[in-house]
ZAMI-320065 format. One record per atom (N, C-alpha, C): x, y, z. Coordinates in steps of 0.02 Angstrom, whole numbers, plus 32768, in hexadecimal, padded with zeros to 4 digits. Layout:
XYZ;...
This chain:
BEA03F441DB8;BECA3F0A1DB0;BEA93ECB1DB6;BEBB3E951D96;BE973E561D99;BEAB3E3A1DDD;BE7F3E041DF5;BE913DE31E3B;BED53DCB1E2F;BF003DCB1E6F;BF463DB61E6F;BF443D661E64;BF723D511E3A;BF803D081E2D;BF8F3CE51E6E;BF6F3CA31E7E;BF7D3C871EBC;BFCB3C781EC6;BFF53C7D1E8E;C0343C731E98;C05C3CA91EBE;C03B3CE31EB9;C0543D1F1EDE;C0363D2B1F1B;C0173CFA1F3B;BFEF3D091F77;C01D3D201FB3;C05D3D0C1FB3;C08F3D211FE7;C0963D6D1FEB;C08A3D8E1FAA;C08A3DD01FA5;C04F3DF91FA2;C0163DE11FC1;BFD83DFE1FBA;BFD33E401FDB;BFFD3E48200F;C0023E8B2037;C0203EC2200D;C03B3EB31FD1;C05B3EE81FA3;C0223F101F84;BFE93EF61F7F;BFA83F191F65;BF993F591F8B;BFAE3F541FCA;BF953F881FF6;BFCD3FC12007;C0063FAF1FE6;C0373FEB1FED;C03140221FC2;C04640611FE5;C042409B1FBF;C07F40A81F8B;C0AE40801F99;C0EA40851F6E;C0DE40541F35;C0FE40631EFB;C0FA40391EC3;C1263FF81EC3;C10E3FC31EBA;C1363F801EBC;C1303F5C1E76;C16A3F3D1E66;C1663F141E26;C18D3ECE1E3B;C1763E9E1E27;C19D3E5F1E27;C1B43E4C1DE5;C1F63E391DDC;C2173E241DA3;C22F3DDE1DA3;C2363DBA1D68;C2553D7E1D67;C29D3D821D57;C2C13D4D1D4A;C30B3D511D3B;C31C3D6D1CF4;C2E63D7C1CC9;C2F33D9C1C8C;C2DD3DE21C92;C2CF3DFB1CC8;C2B93E401CDC;C2733E4F1CB1;C2493E171CB5;C2073E1D1C94;C1D83E2F1CD0;C1AF3E611CCD;C17A3E6C1D03;C1493E351D0F;C1423E161D46;C1143DE11D5B;C0D83DFC1D81;C0E93E361DA5;C0AF3E551DCD;C0BC3E9B1DDD;C0873EC51DE3;C08A3F031DFF;C0523F181E27;C0583F371E5C;C01F3F4D1E88;BFF83F891E6B;BFC23F971E88;BF9A3FCE1E73;BFBE400F1E73;BFE740211EA3;C00C405B1EAA;C03A40671E6D;C05440281E58;C082402C1E1A;C056403F1DDC;C01F401F1DDA;BFF440301D9F;BFE240791D9F;BFD140931DD2;BFC940DB1DDB;C00341021DC8;C04340F41DE4;C07B411B1DD9;C08E411C1D88;C08B40E01D68;C0A240D41D2F;C06D40DE1CFB;C02F40E91D11;BFF641041CE3;BFE640D11CAD;BFE640891CCC;BFDC40521C9F;BFC3401B1CCE;BF9E3FED1CAC;BF7F3FB11CCA;BFB03F7D1CD6;BFA73F541CFF;BFCE3F0D1D06;BFC83EE51CC2;BF8A3EEB1CA8;BF793EC01C69;BFAC3EDB1C34;BFBC3F1B1C2F;BFE63F341C01;C0343F261C08;C0403F251C49;C08F3F231C62;C0A63EDA1C72;C07A3EB71C91;C0923E721CA4;C0A53E481C65;C0DA3E291C63;C0FA3E051C31;C1273E221C03;C1303E651C0A;C15B3E8A1BE1;C1A33E951C02;C1DB3E981BE1;C2163EA81C06;C2173EEE1C20;C2323EFA1C58;C22F3F381C7E;C2473F6C1C51;C2893F601C2D;C2A33F991C0D;C27E3FB41BCE;C2483F801BB8;C21B3F981B7D;C1DF3FB91B99;C1BE3F971BD4;C17F3FAC1BE7;C1863FF51C02;C1BE40051C23;C1C340491C48;C20340721C2F;C22540581BFF;C25E40841BE2;C28840981C1A;C2A4406A1C40;C2CF40761C7C;C31540891C64;C33640B11C8A;C37D40C51C7D;C3AD408D1C76;C3E140921C55;C415405D1C46;C434404C1C92;C43B40811CB8;C45740791CFA;C42D40461D26;C3F0404E1D20;C3C740261D49;C3C03FDF1D34;C3C03FD81CF1;C3C03F8E1CD9;C4013F691CEA;C4393F941CEB;C47F3F751CFB;C4793F611D43;C45A3F881D71;C45A3F7E1DB8;C42C3F3D1DC5;C3F73F321DA2;C3D03EFB1DA6;C3F33EBC1D90;C4213EC21D58;C43E3E871D44;C4783E741D7E;C4983EA61D9A;C4C03E9A1DD3;C49F3E761E0B;C4623E8E1E1D;C43F3E751E57;C4293E2C1E4C;C41D3E161E08;C40B3DD21DFC;C4503DA81E00;C48C3DC61DDF;C4C23D9C1DE3;C4E13D941E24;C4DE3DC31E50;C5003DC41E94;C4D23DC31EC9;C48C3DBC1EBD;C45F3DBF1EF8;C4693DFA1F20;C4743E321F01;C47F3E751F25;C4363E9A1F2A;C4343EBD1F5F;C4043EF31F60;C41D3F331F44;C3EE3F5F1F30;C40A3F9D1F07;C3D13FD21F23;C3F040121F23;C3CA404B1F34;C3DC40891F07;C3B2409D1EE6;C3C840CE1EB9;C39941141EC2;C3B4414C1EBA;C38F418A1EBE;C39541B11E7C;C36141D41E6F;C35241F91E36;C35941CD1DF3;C33A41901DF7;C33B41611DBE;C30741791D91;C311417C1D4E;C2E5419A1D20;C2BF415C1CFA;C28141601CFA;C25A412E1CD7;C22941551CAB;C22641461C65;C20241661C36;C1BD413C1C2B;C18041621C2A;C145413B1C1A;C138413A1BCE;C10341101BC0;C0F041071B7A;C0E3414D1B5C;C0C541801B7E;C0B641C21B68;C0F241F31B65;C13041D01B77;C16741F91B72;C17142211BAD;C14B421A1BE0;C15242431C25;C18A421E1C47;C1B9424A1C62;C1F342301C8B;C1E342361CD5;C1ED42011CF9;C1E142031D48;C22A42001D61;C22F42241D95;C26A421E1DBA;C25C42001E00;C27A41C51E04;C26B418F1E38;C2A0417B1E68;C29441691EA5;C2BD41461ECE;C2AD40F71EC4;C2DF40CF1EBF;C2D040911EB4;C2F8405F1EE4;C2DA40271F04;C2F73FF21F29;C2EC3FAF1F0A;C3213F911F00;C3243F4D1EE2;C3373F191F1A;C30D3EE71F1E;C3163EAE1F4C;C3113E721F34;C3483E461F31;C33F3E001F19;C3173DD61F48;C2E93DAA1F29;C2BE3D811F4F;C2DE3D3B1F58;C2C53D251F91;C2E63CE21FA8;C2AF3CB11FB4;C2B83C7B1FE3;C28C3C471FE8;C2493C661FF8;C2103C431FE2;C1CC3C5A1FF6;C1B33C7D1FB7;C1D73C991F91;C1B93CC41F5C;C1AB3C991F1B;C17D3CAE1EF4;C16A3C8E1EBD;C1AD3C781E8F;C1AE3C381E70;C1E73C271E4A;C1F93C591E11;C1C43C791DF6;C1CF3CA31DBA;C1E83CED1DD0;C1F13CFB1E0D;C1FE3D3F1E28;C2473D3C1E47;C26F3D631E2F;C2B33D6E1E47;C2C33DAE1E67;C2A23DE71E4F;C2AF3E2D1E70;C2713E481E81;C2713E741EBA;C2393EA01ECF;C2593EE51EC7;C2343F0A1E9D;C23D3F531E96;C2143F811EAB;C2283FB11EDB;C1F73FE21EFC;C21040261EE0;C1D940471ECB;C1EA408E1EAF;C1C440C41EDE;C1E240FC1EE2;C1BA41361F01;C1D341731EDE;C1A2419B1ECB;C1B041D91EA8;C1D9420A1ED7;C20C42251EAF;C23742541EDF;C21142911EFC;C1DD42A21ED3;C1C042E21EF2;C19A42D41F33;C18042921F37;C15E427A1F77;C19142891FAF;C1CF42711FA7;C20542741FE1;C21842C11FF0;C21F42E21FB4;C232432B1FBB;C1FF434F1FDB;C1BE43451FC5;C18243671FE7;C17F435A202A;C18843152045;C18743082088;C1B6432D20B1;C1F7432D2099;C22D434F20BB;C21D43A020BE;C20D43B52085;C1F844002084;C1C1440E20B6;C19343E120B6;C15A43F520E6;C17043F12130;C19443C0213E;C1B043B42181;C1DD43FA2193;C20444042168;C22C4449217C;C201447F2188;C1D3448C2158;C1A044BE215E;C17D44BD219F;C167448E21B4;C13E448421F1;C16A449E222B;C1AA4486222D;C1D444982260;C1E844E22266;C1F344FE2222;C2004547221B;C1C345732239;C184455B2220;C14645802231;C139457A2281;C1514547229C;C145454522E8;C1734579230A;C1B5457722F1;C1E945A8230E;C1CD45EF2301;C1B945FA22C1;C1A5463C22B3;C164465322DB;C133462522E6;C0FE4639230D;C10F46492359;C14246212378;C160463023B9;C17F467023BD;C1A746812386;C1CE46BF2382;C19946FB237F;C16746F6235E;C1384728234D;C11047392394;C102470023B2;C0D7470723ED;C10247282420;C1464717242B;C16C473F2455;C17547822442;C17E4796240B;C18647DA23F0;C145480023FB;C10A47E023F5;C0D048072401;C0C74815244B;C0DF47EA2476;C0D647F424BE;C108482E24CD;C13E483824AF;C16C486C24C4;C15548AF24A5;C13048A9246F;C11B48EC2450;C0DC4902246E;C0B248DE248A;C06F48EE249F;C06F492324D8;C09F4912250B;C09A49402549;C0B7498A2535;C0EB498D2515;C10749CF24F9;C0CD49F224D1;C0AC49CE24A8;C07849F32482;C0454A1424AF;C03749EE24E7;C0044A072511;C01E4A4C2535;C05D4A522540;C0794A86255B;C0784AC12529;C08C4AB424F0;C0944AED24BA;C0454B0824B0;C0194AE324AF;BFD74AF524A6;BFBC4B2524DD;BFC64B0A251B;BFB84B33255C;BFDD4B6D2556;C0194B702548;C0454BB2254B;C0214BE2251B;C0114BD024E0;BFEF4BF924A3;BFB34C1124BE;BF8A4BEC24E8;BF444C062500;BF584C3C2537;BF874C2F255D;BF9A4C63258F;BFB34CAB2571;BFDC4C9E253F;BFF14CD7251D;BFBF4CFB24FF;BF8F4CDB24E1;BF514CFD24B9;BF264D2224F0;BF224D062529;BEF94D282562;BF214D642580;BF654D612582;BF854D9525A3;BF854DD0256E;BF864DC42530;BF8A4DF424F9;BF444E1124E7;BF124DFB250C;BEC94E0F24F9;BEC24E5824F7;BEE64E812523;BEE04EC72526;BF154EED24FD;BF414ECB24E1;BF7E4EEA24B8;BF574F0D247B;BF7B4F492464;BF654F682433;BF614F3E23EC;BF924F1623E6;BF934EE823AD;BF7D4EA623B8;BF474E9E23E6;BF2D4E5F23FD;BF1B4E2F23BA;BEF74E53238C;BED84E302355;BF104E08232C;BF494E2A2321;BF794E0D22F9;BF9B4DD5231E;BFA54DDF2362;BFC54DAC238D;BF994D6C2390;BF5D4D7A239C;BF2A4D42239E;BF304D15235F;BF3C4D2C2328;BF424D0922F0;BF784CD722F4;BFB14CF22313;BFF14CC62319;BFDD4C8D234D;BFBF4CA42387;BFB24C6E23BB;BF884C3923A3;BF524C50237A;BF214C1E2360;BF474BF02336;BF784BFE2309;BF9B4BD122E5;BFBE4BA2230D;BFD94BBD2344;C0024B87236E;BFD04B592391;BF934B7623A9;BF674B4823C5;BF474B122395;BF2E4B27235C;BF174AFA2326;BF4A4AC22317;BF894ADB2302;BFBB4AA722F7;BFC64A77232F;BFCB4A912367;BFD04A6523A4;BF994A3423A4;BF574A47239A;BF1E4A2123A3;BF2249E8236B;BF3949FF232D;BF4549CD22F8;BF7349962304;BFAA49AC231F;BFE2497B2333;BFC8494A236D;BFA84970239D;BF8A493E23D6;BF5A490E23BE;BF314921238E;BF0348EE236D;BF2A48B8234D;BF5F48CD2331;BF8448972309;BF9F486A2338;BFC648862372;BFE3485B23A7;BFAD482C23C2;BF6F484523D4;BF3A481B23ED;BF2A47E223C4;BF2D47EA237B;BF1E47B52351;BF4E47802353;BF9147982362;BFCA47692360;BFC7473C239F;BFA9475E23D6;BFB0473E2414;BF71471A242B;BF3A4724240D;BEFB470C241C;BEFD46C02401;BEED468C242E;BEE7464E2413;BEA7463C23F1;BEA8461223BB;BE73460B2395;BE4A45DE23BC;BE0545E623B0;BDD645B823D2;BDE0456E23BE;BDCC454223EB;BDD644F823DE;BDAA44E5239B;BDC044B92377;BDA4449E2342;BD61447F2353;BD2E44892327;BCF3446B2337;BCDD444122F8;BCF4440622F1;BCEB43DC22B4;BCAB43BF22AF;BC9143C3226C;BC58439E2264;BC56438A220F;BC26436F21F9;BC26435F21B3;BC16439C218D;BC3B43AC2158;BC3543E92133;BC3C43D220E3;BC2543FA20C0;BC2443F52075;BC51442A2058;BC8844122036;BCB64446201F;BC9E44741FF1;BC6A44661FCA;BC4B448F1F9A;BC2444C31FBC;BBF844B61FF2;BBD244DF2012;BC0745182032;BC4245042046;BC7045342068;BC8E455F202E;BC9C45441FF0;BCB5456E1FBC;BC83459F1FA1;BC4245861FA1;BC0B45AF1F91;BC0445F01FBF;BC1545DE2000;BC1546182030;BC4B46502021;BC8D46302011;BCC346582003;BCBA467E1FC4;BC99465F1F8B;BC8B46801F4D;BC5A46B71F5A;BC2646B31F85;BBF646E51F8C;BC1447251FB3;BC4147121FE0;BC66474B2003;BC9347701FDE;BCB3474C1FB2;BCE0476B1F7C;BCC047961F4C;BC8947861F32;BC6347A51EFE;BC4247E41F1F;BC3247DE1F68;BC14481C1F80;BC49484A1F8B;BC8248351F9A;BCBF48641FAB;BCD4488D1F70;BCD948621F37;BCEA487B1EF3;BCB548791EC4;BC8248A31EC8;BC4648991EA4;BC5048B01E53;BC4248851E28;BC42489B1DE1;BC8E48981DC2;BCBB48951DE9;BD06489A1DCE;BD2948591DD1;BD1048221DF7;BD3947E71E07;BD1147B41DEF;BD2247831DC7;BD07474A1DAE;BD22470C1DD3;BCF346EB1DF7;BD0146B21E1A;BCE146741DFB;BD0646481DE0;BCEB460E1DB9;BCED45D41DE7;BCBE459F1DDA;BCBD455E1DF6;BCDB452D1DD0;BCFF45021DE8;BD1A44C31DC7;BD1544881DFB;BCD6446C1E0C;BCCD44441E42;BCBD43FD1E2C;BCDF43CC1E4E;BCD043891E43;BC9D43771E73;BC5843791E61;BC2243701E8E;BC1743271EAD;BC4542F91E94;BC4142B21EB5;BC6642AD1EF3;BC8D42E71F03;BCB942E01F3F;BC8A42D41F7E;BCAB42AE1FB0;BC8442A21FEC;BC8B42D5201D;BC5E42D62052;BC62430A2086;BCA442F120B1;BCB8432B20D4;BCF7431C2100;BCE64337214A;BD0F431E2178;BD06433721BB;BD31437321C3;BD1643AC21DA;BD3E43E821E8;BD1944212207;BD4044512217;BD1F44912236;BD0D44BF2201;BCC744C921F7;BCAF44EE21BF;BCD0453221BC;BCCE455621F8;BCDF459A21F7;BD2D45A721EC;BD5545742205;BD9F457721F8;BDAD456E21A7;BD88453A2193;BD92452C2148;BD7B4564211E;BD3E458C212E;BD2845C8210B;BD6145FD2112;BD754609214E;BDAA463D2157;BDEA462F212D;BE0145F0212F;BE4045DC2112;BE3845EB20C9;BE0645CF20AA;BDFA45D9205E;BDE94620204A;BDCB46422078;BDBD46842061;BDFD46B1206B;BE2046A3209C;BE6346C920A1;BE8D46C2205E;BE9046802047;BEB54670200D;BE9746981FCF;BE5A468F1FC6;BE3546AE1F88;BE3646F71F91;BE2A47171FCD;BE2D47611FCD;BE7347771FC6;BEA947531FD3;BEEA47661FCD;BEF2476E1F7E;BED947461F59;BEE1473C1F10;BEBD47761EF6;BE7C47811F0B;BE5447C01EF1;BE7748031F04;BE9648071F3E;BEB748441F4D;BEF348531F20;BF17481A1F13;BF54481B1EEA;BF4548361EA6;BF0B48241E90;BEEF48391E49;BECB48781E51;BEC6489B1E8C;BEA148D81E9D;BE5948D31E85;BE3F48941E94;BE00488B1E81;BDE748821E39;BE1548781E13;BE0C48791DC8;BE29483A1DAA;BE0648051D9A;BE2147CA1D7A;BDEF47961D84;BE1547541D80;BDEC47181D87;BE0946EC1DC1;BDE446C81DE9;BDF246961E17;BDC8465C1E08;BDF0461F1E06;BDC845E01DF5;BDCE45B81E3E;BD99459D1E59;BD96456E1E8E;BD8A452F1E74;BDC044FE1E7B;BDBB44BB1E5E;BDC0448A1E94;BD9A44541E93;BD9A441C1EBF;BDA643DB1E98;BDCB43B21EBA;BDDC436E1E9E;BDEA43381ED8;BDEA42FE1EC3;BE0042C31EFA;BE4242B21EE8;BE7542A81F15;BEB642921F0C;BEBA42531F2F;BEE7421F1F18;BEF041E01F34;BF3941D01F4F;BF3E41AA1F7D;BF7E41991F99;BFB141D81F9D;BFA042011FD6;BFBC42411FD8;BFD7423D2029;C01342612031;C03342672073;C02842A92088;C00142B420C9;BFF742F820E3;C00842F42129;C03443262135;C04D4329217F;C07242E92194;C09642C9216A;C0C2428D2177;C08E424E217F;C0534251216E;C027421C216B;C003420C212C;BFFD41C8211C;BFEC41B220D9;BF9C41AB20DC;BF7C41C920A6;BF3741BD20A4;BF1B41A3205E;BEF5417A205C;BED2415B201D;BEB3418E1FF5;BE9041BE2014;BE6C41F01FF2;BE6C42342013;BE79426A1FEC;BE7242AE2009;BE4F42D81FD6;BE39430C1FF6;BE0F433E1FCB;BE45437A1FB5;BE3F438C1F7B;BE6A43C11F69;BE3B43FB1F4E;BE5044361F6C;BE3044751F53;BE6844A21F3F;BE5B44BF1F04;BE8F44E81EE2;BE6F45311EDB;BE9045651EEF;BE7B45A91EDE;BEAC45C31EAD;BE9345D01E69;BEBF45E11E3C;BEAC462D1E23;BEDF46571E19;BECF469C1DFE;BEFB46AA1DC8;BEEC46D81DA1;BF1146EF1D6B;BF2F47371D75;BF44473D1DB1;BF68477E1DC2;BFAD47851DB5;BFCF47B11DDC;C01447BB1DC4;C04947831DE1;C03247601E10;C062472B1E2F;C078474A1E6D;C09E471D1E97;C0B147311ED7;C0FC47481EC7;C10F47801EE1;C15047911EDD;C18C47691EF3;C1BF47661ECF;C1F047351EE1;C212473E1F24;C20E477D1F38;C22747921F7C;C20A47731FB1;C1C547641FB2;C19E47491FE6;C18546FF1FDB;C19646E81FA4;C17646A41F8B;C18C46751FC3;C1C7466C1FDE;C1DA4635200C;C1C3464A2058;C1A94687205E;C197469A209E;C14B46B320A8;C12246A12078;C0E146BD2073;C0AC46A820A9;C0C2466E20C9;C09C464F20FA;C0AF466E213E;C0EB468F2142;C0FE46A82185;C0D346E221A0;C0CE46E621DA;C0AB472321F1;C0CA476421E7;C09B479621D6;C0BB47DA21C6;C0D647E62182;C0DF47B02156;C0F247B5210C;C0BF47C420E2;C0BF47F820C2;C093480F208D;C0A7482C2051;C08A481A2018;C0A348341FDE;C07948731FC9;C05348891FF3;C01F48C01FE5;C02248F0201C;C02E49342007;C032496C2031;BFF54973205A;C006497620A2;BFC8497920D0;BFB5493B20E3;BFD148FB20CC;BFB448BC20E3;BFD348AA211A;BFAF48862148;BFC5486A2186;BFF748322188;BFF0480C214E;C01947CE2149;C00447952176;BFC34795218A;BFAF476221B4;BF7A47312191;BF5E474A2153;BF2B471D213C;BF3E46D52122;BF8046D32109;BF95468B20EE;BFB04669212C;BFC4468A2164;BFE5466D2199;BFA0464521BE;BF6B466E21C6;BF30465521E6;BF14461921B8;BF1446272179;BEFE45E7214F;BF2645AB2152;BF6345B12160;BF8D45782165;BF83455721A7;BF7B457F21DD;BF724567221B;BF33453E2220;BEFE45572202;BEC045372206;BEC544F821DC;BEE744F821A4;BEE444BD217E;BF10447F219B;BF41449A21C5;BF6B446D21E4;BF41444C2226;BF124470223D;BEE64456226E;BEBC441D224E;BEB3441A2211;BE8743E621EC;BEB643B621D8;BEFC43B321E7;BF2F438421D1;BF3643892181;BF2C43C6216B;BF3B43CB211F;BF7043F82113;BF84440920D2;BFB9443820BE;BFA24461208D;BFCB44A02088;BFBE44CC2051;BFFE44D72029;BFF344D31FE7;C03344DA1FB6;C01C450D1F8E;C04E452C1F6E;C04845631F3C;C07B45611F03;C063456A1ECD;C08845731E91;C07245BA1E69;C0A545E31E60;C09D46271E45;C0CB46381E0F;C0AA46571DDF;C0CC467E1DA7;C0A046B31D8D;C0C046E81D6D;C09647221D4C;C05F46FB1D2C;C022470A1D39;BFE946F91D14;BFC546C31D2D;BFE146991D5F;BFBE46601D84;BFE146521DC4;BFB6465A1DF8;BFC646421E3B;BF95460F1E4E;BFAE45D51E65;BF8245A01E7B;BF9345871EC1;BF6545921EF4;BF6E45781F34;BF4445371F39;BF6545061F4E;BF4744BD1F53;BF4744A71F9B;BF06449F1FB2;BEF8448A1FF3;BEE8443B1FEA;BF0544122016;BEF543CD201C;BEDC43B7205D;BEA0439B2063;BE89438520AA;BE7A433C20A1;BE8D431220DD;BE8342C920D7;BE3942BB20DD;BE29428820B8;BDE2426720BA;BDE1422B20E0;BE14420220DB;BE1641BB20F4;BE5F41AC20FF;BE70418C2139;BEB341732149;BEBD41372127;BEFA41252118;BF0B40E620F6;BF5540D1210F;
């Protein structure tokens, strides 16, 4: 955007806002918009300044009427789910706040409009609910694991004693088969309980390269599924390094990618994609820049029955799965103040990991 006109100096701080702001005159002509608005509306200030709002952005009649009322009566206005259509016919659903301007504002400016995409608000609310739910689930699982662990030890010990007592019995061989089943299953469950109860080691943050991490994940996957799984790269090699725990990031991304490979039974394609994203909210904090990693597969998709619960402990769509891989991945990403999101349909599942690069 071109340097701000000196007439708009009182509004210089608007350039730094993450929300999209427009200044209108009494004819509802756009006189100024900040960089966030240029990004939201996919157009430059040069193209939009000087145009009537209703023509530049194809606003709904309801919004234009509200703006007329704001001018006539000096009213503020707040609207939700306001539709604005861009030049490329893409429709945006926005929350809009209109504020009349008073003394100290440039003479040509009468209204200040602030727009926020509804999906940002919905995503923030959804993320907050998810974090609270996950914390409650973790506490429940830990308590449950404590309650299960001790009886399991008793079951295993009793099976060993029974096996010893039956050693001289005529049918000892067949009985031993049964006691071994009890012992092995008890060991398996005790191992699972231990994984649920053992705290993860503290983070060891240092400068890491996300592509070096993804290459490690790629090599582990191709070794585990040799010749049957295609792992493609789609990297933005200009991405900066980030501060993180290398082992936790490898484990997180490997768990996601391995989940995908196992869902496809080792036959299919996984794409590892990296990009930069701007002006993003992660864990209720706004960042100017974030790193985005996507793990995309062409498998059957996540079953509807577990889609809303797939990050919960012990929830698995695969027979024999522990249901801990995605839970661990999410915990590690949260340690880095990042988030994991997932979109899935038959033929394509995409896990998106976003990690902050710079605060703003």
